[in-house]
C-alpha positions, 0 to 999 in steps of 0.5 A: 500500500502506498504511503499518503503524502501531504504538504506541511503536516497533512495526510489522509489518515484513517483509523482502524476500528476495533474488532470488539469494544474490549480489544485494544485499538489497532494502530493506523498504518498511515504516516505523516510525511512532512513535505512532498518533493517532486521528482526531477532530473538528477543534478550534475556533480557541480550542481550537487556541490552548490546545493550542499555548500550553503545548506543550513545547519539542522534546527537546534532542539532541546528535546531529543525524540526517543520513540512513540508508545501506546499509539499516540505518545511521544517520548523525548529526552529533555535537558532535565529529564524525560517528557511524554507528549500527547502527539495530537494535543501538541500538533493541535496547539502548533496548528492553532497558533498558525491558523490564528495568525492567518486569521489576523493577516498572515499569508494563507497557503492553500492546496488546489484540489485536483477534483473539487469536492461538493459539500452539502450544507444545512441552510444555516451553514450555507449562510455562514459560508456566504457571511464568512468568506473572507475568514475561509479564504484566510484559512486556505479554503476556496469555496463557491456556491454550488446550487441550492444547499451545497458548496464546491471546495476548490482549495483547502489548507495545506495542513488539512488531509484530503480525506478530512476536508468535508468534515473540517469545513462542516465543523468550521462553518458550525463554529463560525455560525454558533460563536460570538463575534469576539470569539470567532477567530479563536473558535475557527482556528481551534476547529480547523486545527483539530481536524488537521492535526495528527491523530492519536493512533497515527504512526510517526517516524523519528524525523517526523517526531523531531519536526513536531518537537521543534515546532512545539518548542517555538510555539507560545503557550505550548503546554496546553492544546487550544481546548486546555488539555495538557500537551506533556508530562515531565519527569525530572531527573531529580524525580527519577533519582528519588524514585529509584533511590539514587541519592548519591 
């Protein structure tokens, strides 16, 4: 099975249902590539030298990824101990801050859809799509009317997996229609971030874990997700020594 691709932390990920209500959820086989690189002709030797010489150093990070456990937690070594990170909550916080900055005027990259998606809407959501077109554009959506009770999606945020575009748009429009004017930007950013973030149960390799940890370190208010849930649990070196009675 080919691995799904998406630009800037987006992928069509599906979760395998449990066989029974008492069995442990099966781990999704989808992964989260960070960037899609188009294939091209092999560079000449002189071109390779030019490409390698100015390459920037890898971004510094204080957190060293050690792996993924229990279908959704990242384990990292920090300057003063071990840290467990909820991968969905952490990625959700990173994307929330990113989408919120776009709603406040930052550039909004989007990905045109090869086949536009038609989404059927309730009357209240049709009105929300018409009233909040600028906000939809700011987040990366390109939406136009498609007859009575439907819209056609021609482009979506680069972070949103293709398989989640419809549910993301429906939830986003519901948030815009039901929130107070002063809360709309935050509600909209939280909605689209939740649907775009890596999910609990999705597999991440070490390079993807490192990228998420680097982005999390650069993100303000990163100790909680937009809904207030913690993104991490820290076990300090002192706590570990005390627990294992290594007081020397």
